[in-house]
Structure formats: structure tokens, C-alpha cells
All heavy atoms as a GROMACS GRO file, in nm:
protein
  601
    1MET      N    1  10.957   7.059  18.848
    1MET     CA    2  11.093   7.094  18.821
    1MET      C    3  11.121   7.088  18.672
    1MET      O    4  11.193   7.170  18.619
    1MET     CB    5  11.186   7.000  18.898
    1MET     CG    6  11.328   7.044  18.891
    1MET     SD    7  11.431   6.987  19.025
    1MET     CE    8  11.348   7.050  19.165
    2VAL      N    9  11.060   6.988  18.606
    2VAL     CA   10  11.077   6.977  18.462
    2VAL      C   11  11.015   7.097  18.392
    2VAL      O   12  11.072   7.153  18.299
    2VAL     CB   13  11.018   6.845  18.409
    2VAL    CG1   14  11.014   6.842  18.257
    2VAL    CG2   15  11.098   6.727  18.462
    3ALA      N   16  10.899   7.140  18.440
    3ALA     CA   17  10.833   7.256  18.380
    3ALA      C   18  10.920   7.381  18.394
    3ALA      O   19  10.931   7.461  18.300
    3ALA     CB   20  10.697   7.278  18.444
    4LEU      N   21  10.982   7.398  18.509
    4LEU     CA   22  11.072   7.511  18.529
    4LEU      C   23  11.192   7.502  18.436
    4LEU      O   24  11.234   7.601  18.375
    4LEU     CB   25  11.117   7.518  18.675
    4LEU     CG   26  11.208   7.634  18.713
    4LEU    CD1   27  11.140   7.768  18.685
    4LEU    CD2   28  11.246   7.623  18.860
    5ALA      N   29  11.247   7.383  18.421
    5ALA     CA   30  11.360   7.362  18.330
    5ALA      C   31  11.322   7.401  18.188
    5ALA      O   32  11.400   7.465  18.117
    5ALA     CB   33  11.406   7.218  18.336
    6GLU      N   34  11.201   7.366  18.149
    6GLU     CA   35  11.154   7.400  18.014
    6GLU      C   36  11.147   7.550  17.994
    6GLU      O   37  11.180   7.601  17.886
    6GLU     CB   38  11.019   7.335  17.988
    6GLU     CG   39  11.028   7.185  17.974
    6GLU     CD   40  10.893   7.116  17.970
    6GLU    OE1   41  10.790   7.179  18.003
    6GLU    OE2   42  10.891   6.996  17.935
    7LEU      N   43  11.106   7.623  18.098
    7LEU     CA   44  11.102   7.769  18.087
    7LEU      C   45  11.242   7.826  18.064
    7LEU      O   46  11.261   7.914  17.978
    7LEU     CB   47  11.041   7.830  18.214
    7LEU     CG   48  10.895   7.798  18.241
    7LEU    CD1   49  10.850   7.859  18.372
    7LEU    CD2   50  10.806   7.846  18.126
    8TYR      N   51  11.340   7.777  18.139
    8TYR     CA   52  11.477   7.824  18.121
    8TYR      C   53  11.533   7.782  17.985
    8TYR      O   54  11.606   7.857  17.921
    8TYR     CB   55  11.567   7.775  18.234
    8TYR     CG   56  11.557   7.861  18.357
    8TYR    CD1   57  11.482   7.820  18.466
    8TYR    CD2   58  11.620   7.984  18.364
    8TYR    CE1   59  11.471   7.898  18.579
    8TYR    CE2   60  11.609   8.065  18.476
    8TYR     CZ   61  11.534   8.022  18.583
    8TYR     OH   62  11.522   8.101  18.693
    9GLU      N   63  11.498   7.663  17.942
    9GLU     CA   64  11.549   7.614  17.815
    9GLU      C   65  11.498   7.699  17.699
    9GLU      O   66  11.571   7.726  17.603
    9GLU     CB   67  11.506   7.469  17.794
    9GLU     CG   68  11.560   7.408  17.666
    9GLU     CD   69  11.522   7.263  17.650
    9GLU    OE1   70  11.425   7.217  17.710
    9GLU    OE2   71  11.593   7.195  17.574
   10ASP      N   72  11.373   7.745  17.709
   10ASP     CA   73  11.312   7.823  17.602
   10ASP      C   74  11.315   7.973  17.626
   10ASP      O   75  11.276   8.049  17.538
   10ASP     CB   76  11.168   7.778  17.580
   10ASP     CG   77  11.160   7.632  17.538
   10ASP    OD1   78  11.254   7.583  17.472
   10ASP    OD2   79  11.060   7.566  17.571
   11GLY      N   80  11.355   8.015  17.746
   11GLY     CA   81  11.357   8.157  17.777
   11GLY      C   82  11.217   8.216  17.789
   11GLY      O   83  11.194   8.332  17.754
   12LEU      N   84  11.123   8.140  17.839
   12LEU     CA   85  10.985   8.186  17.852
   12LEU      C   86  10.960   8.241  17.992
   12LEU      O   87  10.952   8.165  18.089
   12LEU     CB   88  10.887   8.071  17.824
   12LEU     CG   89  10.896   8.010  17.684
   12LEU    CD1   90  10.810   7.885  17.675
   12LEU    CD2   91  10.853   8.112  17.581
   13GLY      N   92  10.951   8.372  18.003
   13GLY     CA   93  10.925   8.435  18.132
   13GLY      C   94  11.050   8.448  18.219
   13GLY      O   95  11.045   8.508  18.325
   14VAL      N   96  11.158   8.389  18.176
   14VAL     CA   97  11.287   8.397  18.246
   14VAL      C   98  11.395   8.416  18.142
   14VAL      O   99  11.375   8.392  18.023
   14VAL     CB  100  11.316   8.269  18.329
   14VAL    CG1  101  11.216   8.251  18.441
   14VAL    CG2  102  11.319   8.146  18.239
   15LYS      N  103  11.513   8.457  18.188
   15LYS     CA  104  11.625   8.471  18.097
   15LYS      C  105  11.667   8.332  18.046
   15LYS      O  106  11.680   8.239  18.126
   15LYS     CB  107  11.742   8.538  18.167
   15LYS     CG  108  11.859   8.567  18.078
   15LYS     CD  109  11.970   8.638  18.153
   15LYS     CE  110  12.088   8.658  18.061
   15LYS     NZ  111  12.201   8.715  18.132
   16LEU      N  112  11.683   8.321  17.916
   16LEU     CA  113  11.727   8.195  17.856
   16LEU      C  114  11.856   8.149  17.923
   16LEU      O  115  11.952   8.226  17.935
   16LEU     CB  116  11.752   8.215  17.706
   16LEU     CG  117  11.798   8.093  17.628
   16LEU    CD1  118  11.681   7.998  17.608
   16LEU    CD2  119  11.855   8.134  17.495
   17ASP      N  120  11.856   8.026  17.973
   17ASP     CA  121  11.974   7.974  18.043
   17ASP      C  122  11.974   7.822  18.028
   17ASP      O  123  11.918   7.750  18.109
   17ASP     CB  124  11.971   8.014  18.190
   17ASP     CG  125  12.100   7.982  18.264
   17ASP    OD1  126  12.174   7.892  18.220
   17ASP    OD2  127  12.127   8.049  18.365
   18LYS      N  128  12.038   7.775  17.923
   18LYS     CA  129  12.043   7.631  17.894
   18LYS      C  130  12.113   7.553  18.004
   18LYS      O  131  12.074   7.441  18.036
   18LYS     CB  132  12.113   7.605  17.760
   18LYS     CG  133  12.049   7.673  17.642
   18LYS     CD  134  11.936   7.594  17.587
   18LYS     CE  135  11.883   7.661  17.460
   18LYS     NZ  136  11.774   7.592  17.401
   19ASN      N  137  12.217   7.612  18.064
   19ASN     CA  138  12.289   7.544  18.172
   19ASN      C  139  12.199   7.522  18.293
   19ASN      O  140  12.197   7.414  18.352
   19ASN     CB  141  12.414   7.621  18.213
   19ASN     CG  142  12.521   7.616  18.107
   19ASN    OD1  143  12.535   7.518  18.036
   19ASN    ND2  144  12.598   7.723  18.096
   20LYS      N  145  12.124   7.625  18.330
   20LYS     CA  146  12.032   7.612  18.444
   20LYS      C  147  11.924   7.509  18.411
   20LYS      O  148  11.885   7.429  18.497
   20LYS     CB  149  11.970   7.746  18.479
   20LYS     CG  150  11.890   7.743  18.605
   20LYS     CD  151  11.860   7.882  18.655
   20LYS     CE  152  11.803   7.872  18.794
   20LYS     NZ  153  11.815   7.995  18.869
   21ALA      N  154  11.877   7.510  18.288
   21ALA     CA  155  11.777   7.413  18.245
   21ALA      C  156  11.830   7.271  18.263
   21ALA      O  157  11.761   7.184  18.317
   21ALA     CB  158  11.737   7.437  18.100
   22MET      N  159  11.953   7.247  18.220
   22MET     CA  160  12.010   7.113  18.233
   22MET      C  161  12.024   7.072  18.379
   22MET      O  162  11.998   6.956  18.414
   22MET     CB  163  12.146   7.105  18.162
   22MET     CG  164  12.135   7.106  18.011
   22MET     SD  165  12.024   6.980  17.944
   22MET     CE  166  12.100   6.831  18.003
   23LYS      N  167  12.063   7.164  18.466
   23LYS     CA  168  12.075   7.133  18.608
   23LYS      C  169  11.939   7.093  18.665
   23LYS      O  170  11.928   6.999  18.743
   23LYS     CB  171  12.131   7.252  18.685
   23LYS     CG  172  12.278   7.274  18.661
   23LYS     CD  173  12.328   7.395  18.737
   23LYS     CE  174  12.473   7.424  18.701
   23LYS     NZ  175  12.524   7.544  18.766
   24LEU      N  176  11.836   7.166  18.626
   24LEU     CA  177  11.701   7.134  18.673
   24LEU      C  178  11.653   7.000  18.620
   24LEU      O  179  11.592   6.921  18.693
   24LEU     CB  180  11.604   7.246  18.635
   24LEU     CG  181  11.622   7.376  18.712
   24LEU    CD1  182  11.548   7.490  18.643
   24LEU    CD2  183  11.575   7.360  18.855
   25TYR      N  184  11.681   6.971  18.494
   25TYR     CA  185  11.645   6.841  18.438
   25TYR      C  186  11.717   6.729  18.514
   25TYR      O  187  11.657   6.626  18.545
   25TYR     CB  188  11.683   6.831  18.290
   25TYR     CG  189  11.590   6.903  18.195
   25TYR    CD1  190  11.640   6.990  18.099
   25TYR    CD2  191  11.452   6.882  18.199
   25TYR    CE1  192  11.555   7.056  18.010
   25TYR    CE2  193  11.367   6.947  18.111
   25TYR     CZ  194  11.419   7.033  18.016
   25TYR     OH  195  11.335   7.097  17.929
   26ARG      N  196  11.844   6.749  18.543
   26ARG     CA  197  11.920   6.646  18.616
   26ARG      C  198  11.863   6.625  18.756
   26ARG      O  199  11.853   6.511  18.803
   26ARG     CB  200  12.067   6.684  18.624
   26ARG     CG  201  12.141   6.662  18.495
   26ARG     CD  202  12.291   6.685  18.512
   26ARG     NE  203  12.351   6.698  18.382
   26ARG     CZ  204  12.408   6.807  18.334
   26ARG    NH1  205  12.416   6.916  18.407
   26ARG    NH2  206  12.460   6.809  18.213
   27THR      N  207  11.830   6.734  18.824
   27THR     CA  208  11.773   6.723  18.958
   27THR      C  209  11.641   6.647  18.953
   27THR      O  210  11.614   6.561  19.036
   27THR     CB  211  11.754   6.862  19.020
   27THR    OG1  212  11.881   6.927  19.028
   27THR    CG2  213  11.693   6.853  19.159
   28ALA      N  214  11.558   6.680  18.855
   28ALA     CA  215  11.429   6.610  18.841
   28ALA      C  216  11.451   6.462  18.814
   28ALA      O  217  11.383   6.377  18.873
   28ALA     CB  218  11.348   6.673  18.728
   29ALA      N  219  11.546   6.431  18.728
   29ALA     CA  220  11.575   6.290  18.698
   29ALA      C  221  11.627   6.219  18.821
   29ALA      O  222  11.591   6.104  18.848
   29ALA     CB  223  11.676   6.281  18.584
   30ASP      N  224  11.712   6.287  18.898
   30ASP     CA  225  11.767   6.227  19.019
   30ASP      C  226  11.655   6.196  19.118
   30ASP      O  227  11.652   6.091  19.179
   30ASP     CB  228  11.869   6.319  19.082
   30ASP     CG  229  11.927   6.262  19.211
   30ASP    OD1  230  11.978   6.149  19.208
   30ASP    OD2  231  11.921   6.332  19.314
   31ARG      N  232  11.561   6.286  19.132
   31ARG     CA  233  11.450   6.263  19.224
   31ARG      C  234  11.364   6.146  19.178
   31ARG      O  235  11.319   6.065  19.258
   31ARG     CB  236  11.365   6.389  19.239
   31ARG     CG  237  11.433   6.493  19.322
   31ARG     CD  238  11.344   6.610  19.346
   31ARG     NE  239  11.412   6.707  19.428
   31ARG     CZ  240  11.363   6.825  19.456
   31ARG    NH1  241  11.245   6.861  19.410
   31ARG    NH2  242  11.431   6.909  19.531
   32ALA      N  243  11.342   6.138  19.048
   32ALA     CA  244  11.264   6.025  18.995
   32ALA      C  245  11.338   5.894  19.020
   32ALA      O  246  11.278   5.795  19.060
   32ALA     CB  247  11.238   6.044  18.846
   33THR      N  248  11.470   5.897  19.000
   33THR     CA  249  11.550   5.777  19.024
   33THR      C  250  11.545   5.739  19.172
   33THR      O  251  11.532   5.623  19.206
   33THR     CB  252  11.696   5.800  18.980
   33THR    OG1  253  11.696   5.828  18.840
   33THR    CG2  254  11.783   5.680  19.008
   34ARG      N  255  11.555   5.839  19.260
   34ARG     CA  256  11.547   5.811  19.403
   34ARG      C  257  11.412   5.750  19.438
   34ARG      O  258  11.403   5.661  19.521
   34ARG     CB  259  11.572   5.937  19.485
   34ARG     CG  260  11.719   5.970  19.496
   34ARG     CD  261  11.743   6.083  19.590
   34ARG     NE  262  11.708   6.207  19.521
   34ARG     CZ  263  11.663   6.315  19.581
   34ARG    NH1  264  11.644   6.318  19.710
   34ARG    NH2  265  11.634   6.422  19.512
   35SER      N  266  11.306   5.799  19.376
   35SER     CA  267  11.173   5.744  19.402
   35SER      C  268  11.167   5.599  19.361
   35SER      O  269  11.116   5.514  19.434
   35SER     CB  270  11.067   5.823  19.326
   35SER     OG  271  11.063   5.955  19.370
   36ASP      N  272  11.221   5.569  19.243
   36ASP     CA  273  11.222   5.430  19.195
   36ASP      C  274  11.302   5.342  19.291
   36ASP      O  275  11.260   5.232  19.325
   36ASP     CB  276  11.284   5.420  19.056
   36ASP     CG  277  11.197   5.481  18.947
   36ASP    OD1  278  11.076   5.501  18.971
   36ASP    OD2  279  11.250   5.509  18.839
   37LYS      N  280  11.417   5.390  19.334
   37LYS     CA  281  11.502   5.311  19.423
   37LYS      C  282  11.438   5.294  19.560
   37LYS      O  283  11.449   5.189  19.622
   37LYS     CB  284  11.640   5.374  19.434
   37LYS     CG  285  11.720   5.358  19.307
   37LYS     CD  286  11.859   5.413  19.319
   37LYS     CE  287  11.932   5.389  19.188
   37LYS     NZ  288  12.072   5.414  19.196
   38THR      N  289  11.370   5.398  19.608
   38THR     CA  290  11.302   5.388  19.737
   38THR      C  291  11.188   5.287  19.729
   38THR      O  292  11.168   5.206  19.818
   38THR     CB  293  11.247   5.526  19.779
   38THR    OG1  294  11.355   5.617  19.789
   38THR    CG2  295  11.176   5.520  19.912
   39ARG      N  296  11.118   5.290  19.618
   39ARG     CA  297  11.007   5.196  19.598
   39ARG      C  298  11.058   5.052  19.589
   39ARG      O  299  10.998   4.961  19.644
   39ARG     CB  300  10.932   5.232  19.469
   39ARG     CG  301  10.821   5.135  19.434
   39ARG     CD  302  10.778   5.146  19.290
   39ARG     NE  303  10.890   5.116  19.202
   39ARG     CZ  304  10.900   5.162  19.078
   39ARG    NH1  305  10.809   5.241  19.028
   39ARG    NH2  306  11.004   5.130  19.003
   40ASP      N  307  11.172   5.033  19.521
   40ASP     CA  308  11.223   4.899  19.495
   40ASP      C  309  11.325   4.852  19.598
   40ASP      O  310  11.367   4.737  19.594
   40ASP     CB  311  11.286   4.894  19.356
   40ASP     CG  312  11.184   4.924  19.246
   40ASP    OD1  313  11.063   4.903  19.269
   40ASP    OD2  314  11.226   4.969  19.139
   41GLY      N  315  11.367   4.941  19.688
   41GLY     CA  316  11.460   4.903  19.792
   41GLY      C  317  11.603   4.884  19.744
   41GLY      O  318  11.680   4.810  19.802
   42GLU      N  319  11.640   4.954  19.637
   42GLU     CA  320  11.777   4.945  19.585
   42GLU      C  321  11.868   5.036  19.666
   42GLU      O  322  11.856   5.158  19.660
   42GLU     CB  323  11.781   4.984  19.438
   42GLU     CG  324  11.704   4.889  19.348
   42GLU     CD  325  11.704   4.934  19.204
   42GLU    OE1  326  11.798   5.002  19.161
   42GLU    OE2  327  11.608   4.900  19.134
   43GLY      N  328  11.958   4.978  19.740
   43GLY     CA  329  12.053   5.057  19.817
   43GLY      C  330  11.995   5.116  19.943
   43GLY      O  331  12.059   5.193  20.012
   44THR      N  332  11.871   5.082  19.972
   44THR     CA  333  11.803   5.136  20.088
   44THR      C  334  11.689   5.042  20.124
   44THR      O  335  11.660   4.948  20.053
   44THR     CB  336  11.750   5.279  20.060
   44THR    OG1  337  11.692   5.330  20.179
   44THR    CG2  338  11.647   5.280  19.949
   45GLU      N  339  11.626   5.069  20.236
   45GLU     CA  340  11.506   4.992  20.271
   45GLU      C  341  11.392   5.032  20.178
   45GLU      O  342  11.386   5.145  20.133
   45GLU     CB  343  11.462   5.024  20.414
   45GLU     CG  344  11.555   4.975  20.521
   45GLU     CD  345  11.502   5.012  20.659
   45GLU    OE1  346  11.379   5.010  20.679
   45GLU    OE2  347  11.584   5.043  20.745
   46VAL      N  348  11.305   4.939  20.151
   46VAL     CA  349  11.185   4.972  20.076
   46VAL      C  350  11.103   5.067  20.162
   46VAL      O  351  11.077   5.040  20.280
   46VAL     CB  352  11.102   4.846  20.042
   46VAL    CG1  353  10.967   4.884  19.983
   46VAL    CG2  354  11.180   4.756  19.948
   47ASP      N  355  11.066   5.180  20.106
   47ASP     CA  356  10.985   5.278  20.177
   47ASP      C  357  10.880   5.329  20.080
   47ASP      O  358  10.901   5.427  20.009
   47ASP     CB  359  11.071   5.392  20.231
   47ASP     CG  360  10.994   5.484  20.323
   47ASP    OD1  361  10.869   5.494  20.308
   47ASP    OD2  362  11.056   5.548  20.409
   48LEU      N  363  10.768   5.259  20.076
   48LEU     CA  364  10.663   5.295  19.982
   48LEU      C  365  10.602   5.432  20.012
   48LEU      O  366  10.555   5.499  19.921
   48LEU     CB  367  10.555   5.186  19.979
   48LEU     CG  368  10.604   5.048  19.934
   48LEU    CD1  369  10.487   4.949  19.935
   48LEU    CD2  370  10.670   5.053  19.799
   49GLY      N  371  10.605   5.472  20.139
   49GLY     CA  372  10.554   5.604  20.174
   49GLY      C  373  10.637   5.715  20.111
   49GLY      O  374  10.583   5.810  20.055
   50LYS      N  375  10.769   5.702  20.119
   50LYS     CA  376  10.857   5.803  20.056
   50LYS      C  377  10.845   5.798  19.905
   50LYS      O  378  10.844   5.901  19.838
   50LYS     CB  379  11.002   5.781  20.098
   50LYS     CG  380  11.035   5.832  20.234
   50LYS     CD  381  11.183   5.817  20.263
   50LYS     CE  382  11.214   5.860  20.404
   50LYS     NZ  383  11.355   5.844  20.436
   51ALA      N  384  10.838   5.677  19.852
   51ALA     CA  385  10.822   5.664  19.706
   51ALA      C  386  10.693   5.733  19.662
   51ALA      O  387  10.692   5.808  19.565
   51ALA     CB  388  10.822   5.517  19.666
   52ARG      N  389  10.585   5.707  19.735
   52ARG     CA  390  10.457   5.771  19.701
   52ARG      C  391  10.468   5.924  19.708
   52ARG      O  392  10.418   5.994  19.621
   52ARG     CB  393  10.346   5.723  19.794
   52ARG     CG  394  10.211   5.791  19.768
   52ARG     CD  395  10.099   5.729  19.847
   52ARG     NE  396  10.074   5.593  19.810
   52ARG     CZ  397  10.010   5.555  19.699
   52ARG    NH1  398   9.966   5.646  19.615
   52ARG    NH2  399   9.991   5.427  19.672
   53TYR      N  400  10.535   5.974  19.811
   53TYR     CA  401  10.552   6.119  19.828
   53TYR      C  402  10.617   6.180  19.702
   53TYR      O  403  10.566   6.277  19.647
   53TYR     CB  404  10.638   6.146  19.952
   53TYR     CG  405  10.681   6.290  19.964
   53TYR    CD1  406  10.595   6.387  20.012
   53TYR    CD2  407  10.810   6.329  19.927
   53TYR    CE1  408  10.634   6.519  20.023
   53TYR    CE2  409  10.850   6.461  19.938
   53TYR     CZ  410  10.763   6.556  19.986
   53TYR     OH  411  10.801   6.687  19.995
   54TRP      N  412  10.730   6.122  19.658
   54TRP     CA  413  10.799   6.178  19.543
   54TRP      C  414  10.720   6.159  19.414
   54TRP      O  415  10.715   6.249  19.330
   54TRP     CB  416  10.939   6.118  19.531
   54TRP     CG  417  11.032   6.172  19.635
   54TRP    CD1  418  11.083   6.104  19.741
   54TRP    CD2  419  11.080   6.306  19.647
   54TRP    NE1  420  11.162   6.188  19.817
   54TRP    CE2  421  11.162   6.312  19.761
   54TRP    CE3  422  11.063   6.422  19.572
   54TRP    CZ2  423  11.225   6.429  19.802
   54TRP    CZ3  424  11.126   6.538  19.611
   54TRP    CH2  425  11.206   6.541  19.725
   55PHE      N  426  10.657   6.044  19.398
   55PHE     CA  427  10.577   6.023  19.278
   55PHE      C  428  10.457   6.118  19.274
   55PHE      O  429  10.422   6.170  19.168
   55PHE     CB  430  10.528   5.878  19.269
   55PHE     CG  431  10.636   5.779  19.233
   55PHE    CD1  432  10.639   5.654  19.294
   55PHE    CD2  433  10.732   5.807  19.137
   55PHE    CE1  434  10.736   5.561  19.261
   55PHE    CE2  435  10.830   5.715  19.104
   55PHE     CZ  436  10.832   5.592  19.166
   56GLU      N  437  10.393   6.142  19.388
   56GLU     CA  438  10.279   6.234  19.392
   56GLU      C  439  10.322   6.375  19.356
   56GLU      O  440  10.250   6.446  19.285
   56GLU     CB  441  10.213   6.232  19.530
   56GLU     CG  442  10.129   6.108  19.553
   56GLU     CD  443  10.071   6.099  19.693
   56GLU    OE1  444  10.116   6.173  19.783
   56GLU    OE2  445   9.981   6.016  19.713
   57ARG      N  446  10.438   6.416  19.406
   57ARG     CA  447  10.488   6.550  19.371
   57ARG      C  448  10.512   6.561  19.221
   57ARG      O  449  10.475   6.661  19.159
   57ARG     CB  450  10.616   6.582  19.447
   57ARG     CG  451  10.590   6.604  19.595
   57ARG     CD  452  10.711   6.647  19.668
   57ARG     NE  453  10.755   6.777  19.616
   57ARG     CZ  454  10.853   6.849  19.666
   57ARG    NH1  455  10.919   6.804  19.769
   57ARG    NH2  456  10.886   6.964  19.615
   58ALA      N  457  10.574   6.461  19.163
   58ALA     CA  458  10.601   6.464  19.019
   58ALA      C  459  10.471   6.455  18.939
   58ALA      O  460  10.453   6.527  18.840
   58ALA     CB  461  10.694   6.349  18.981
   59ALA      N  462  10.379   6.372  18.983
   59ALA     CA  463  10.251   6.357  18.913
   59ALA      C  464  10.171   6.487  18.915
   59ALA      O  465  10.108   6.524  18.816
   59ALA     CB  466  10.169   6.244  18.975
   60ALA      N  467  10.179   6.559  19.026
   60ALA     CA  468  10.109   6.687  19.037
   60ALA      C  469  10.163   6.790  18.938
   60ALA      O  470  10.092   6.882  18.898
   60ALA     CB  471  10.121   6.741  19.180
   61LYS      N  472  10.286   6.769  18.896
   61LYS     CA  473  10.348   6.859  18.798
   61LYS      C  474  10.325   6.811  18.655
   61LYS      O  475  10.378   6.866  18.561
   61LYS     CB  476  10.499   6.869  18.823
   61LYS     CG  477  10.536   6.915  18.960
   61LYS     CD  478  10.521   7.062  18.975
   61LYS     CE  479  10.576   7.103  19.110
   61LYS     NZ  480  10.522   7.225  19.158
   62GLY      N  481  10.248   6.701  18.641
   62GLY     CA  482  10.215   6.652  18.509
   62GLY      C  483  10.307   6.545  18.455
   62GLY      O  484  10.300   6.511  18.337
   63HIS      N  485  10.392   6.488  18.537
   63HIS     CA  486  10.486   6.385  18.494
   63HIS      C  487  10.412   6.253  18.476
   63HIS      O  488  10.367   6.192  18.573
   63HIS     CB  489  10.598   6.373  18.598
   63HIS     CG  490  10.714   6.294  18.551
   63HIS    ND1  491  10.717   6.157  18.556
   63HIS    CD2  492  10.833   6.333  18.499
   63HIS    CE1  493  10.833   6.115  18.510
   63HIS    NE2  494  10.905   6.220  18.474
   64GLN      N  495  10.398   6.208  18.352
   64GLN     CA  496  10.317   6.090  18.321
   64GLN      C  497  10.375   5.963  18.383
   64GLN      O  498  10.301   5.880  18.435
   64GLN     CB  499  10.304   6.073  18.169
   64GLN     CG  500  10.213   5.960  18.129
   64GLN     CD  501  10.071   5.976  18.180
   64GLN    OE1  502  10.019   6.087  18.189
   64GLN    NE2  503  10.007   5.868  18.214
   65LYS      N  504  10.506   5.945  18.379
   65LYS     CA  505  10.565   5.823  18.437
   65LYS      C  506  10.539   5.816  18.587
   65LYS      O  507  10.518   5.709  18.642
   65LYS     CB  508  10.715   5.817  18.408
   65LYS     CG  509  10.778   5.689  18.455
   65LYS     CD  510  10.913   5.669  18.392
   65LYS     CE  511  10.990   5.556  18.438
   65LYS     NZ  512  10.970   5.438  18.477
   66ALA      N  513  10.538   5.930  18.654
   66ALA     CA  514  10.508   5.932  18.797
   66ALA      C  515  10.366   5.882  18.821
   66ALA      O  516  10.340   5.808  18.916
   66ALA     CB  517  10.527   6.072  18.854
   67ARG      N  518  10.273   5.922  18.735
   67ARG     CA  519  10.135   5.874  18.748
   67ARG      C  520  10.129   5.722  18.731
   67ARG      O  521  10.058   5.652  18.804
   67ARG     CB  522  10.046   5.941  18.644
   67ARG     CG  523  10.021   6.086  18.674
   67ARG     CD  524   9.927   6.148  18.575
   67ARG     NE  525   9.913   6.289  18.606
   67ARG     CZ  526   9.903   6.383  18.516
   67ARG    NH1  527   9.903   6.353  18.387
   67ARG    NH2  528   9.892   6.509  18.552
   68GLN      N  529  10.205   5.671  18.634
   68GLN     CA  530  10.209   5.527  18.612
   68GLN      C  531  10.270   5.456  18.733
   68GLN      O  532  10.222   5.350  18.774
   68GLN     CB  533  10.290   5.495  18.487
   68GLN     CG  534  10.225   5.543  18.360
   68GLN     CD  535  10.318   5.538  18.240
   68GLN    OE1  536  10.437   5.513  18.252
   68GLN    NE2  537  10.264   5.565  18.122
   69ASN      N  538  10.374   5.516  18.790
   69ASN     CA  539  10.437   5.456  18.907
   69ASN      C  540  10.343   5.456  19.027
   69ASN      O  541  10.343   5.361  19.106
   69ASN     CB  542  10.567   5.528  18.941
   69ASN     CG  543  10.678   5.494  18.845
   69ASN    OD1  544  10.686   5.382  18.796
   69ASN    ND2  545  10.764   5.589  18.818
   70LEU      N  546  10.261   5.560  19.042
   70LEU     CA  547  10.162   5.562  19.150
   70LEU      C  548  10.062   5.448  19.132
   70LEU      O  549  10.026   5.381  19.228
   70LEU     CB  550  10.088   5.697  19.152
   70LEU     CG  551  10.162   5.811  19.220
   70LEU    CD1  552  10.089   5.942  19.197
   70LEU    CD2  553  10.178   5.784  19.369
   71ALA      N  554  10.019   5.426  19.009
   71ALA     CA  555   9.927   5.316  18.982
   71ALA      C  556   9.993   5.183  19.017
   71ALA      O  557   9.929   5.094  19.073
   71ALA     CB  558   9.883   5.318  18.836
   72GLY      N  559  10.123   5.173  18.988
   72GLY     CA  560  10.196   5.051  19.022
   72GLY      C  561  10.206   5.031  19.173
   72GLY      O  562  10.196   4.918  19.221
   73LEU      N  563  10.223   5.140  19.245
   73LEU     CA  564  10.225   5.130  19.392
   73LEU      C  565  10.091   5.081  19.444
   73LEU      O  566  10.084   4.997  19.533
   73LEU     CB  567  10.258   5.265  19.456
   73LEU     CG  568  10.403   5.310  19.454
   73LEU    CD1  569  10.416   5.448  19.517
   73LEU    CD2  570  10.493   5.211  19.526
   74ASP      N  571   9.984   5.135  19.389
   74ASP     CA  572   9.850   5.094  19.432
   74ASP      C  573   9.827   4.946  19.404
   74ASP      O  574   9.764   4.876  19.483
   74ASP     CB  575   9.743   5.178  19.360
   74ASP     CG  576   9.743   5.323  19.407
   74ASP    OD1  577   9.796   5.351  19.516
   74ASP    OD2  578   9.692   5.408  19.333
   75ALA      N  579   9.882   4.897  19.295
   75ALA     CA  580   9.867   4.755  19.261
   75ALA      C  581   9.944   4.665  19.357
   75ALA      O  582   9.906   4.550  19.377
   75ALA     CB  583   9.913   4.731  19.118
   76ARG      N  584  10.050   4.718  19.418
   76ARG     CA  585  10.131   4.639  19.509
   76ARG      C  586  10.065   4.621  19.645
   76ARG      O  587  10.098   4.530  19.719
   76ARG     CB  588  10.267   4.706  19.533
   76ARG     CG  589  10.360   4.694  19.416
   76ARG     CD  590  10.490   4.764  19.441
   76ARG     NE  591  10.572   4.689  19.536
   76ARG     CZ  592  10.699   4.713  19.556
   76ARG    NH1  593  10.762   4.808  19.489
   76ARG    NH2  594  10.767   4.642  19.643
   77VAL      N  595   9.974   4.710  19.678
   77VAL     CA  596   9.912   4.708  19.811
   77VAL      C  597   9.794   4.615  19.816
   77VAL      O  598   9.729   4.580  19.729
   77VAL     CB  599   9.868   4.850  19.853
   77VAL    CG1  600   9.798   4.848  19.986
   77VAL    CG2  601   9.987   4.941  19.855
   0.00000   0.00000   0.00000
């Protein structure tokens, strides 16, 4: 999602659209926050499976913090 936001922010292969880029960045940040909260049980039950799912998706897109969070999950098990 961050990669897509970057394309819109720079107008690479798509029409330049800073507003759309910001929406995509916010959505990506919200998903990362949800992953953190799911992992830590903030406002919800701890669900390491869901946390892993979202972190793996972000890590597959090259998100370095998601990779670090996956390593942290592995350390908890």
C-alpha cells in the first residue's frame, strides 16, 4: 500500500494525486497500528495469528518495521 501511495505521490505510472497518496499512507499506517494492537492485545484479545497475517503482508511489500515485528513475534513463541 505504501508503494502504491508513493506512485501517486510522485505521479509514476499514474496521474499525480497527492490526496490519494495521503489516503493510502493513512490506510497503511492504520493497518500497521491494528497489527501492533492485535499483537499486544490493546482494545482487543491478543491474536498473534492475525498480527502475523498483517505483518507478513506488509513485510512482503518491503516494509522493514513489519519484518522486525515478525522477528519479535517469533521471539515470543
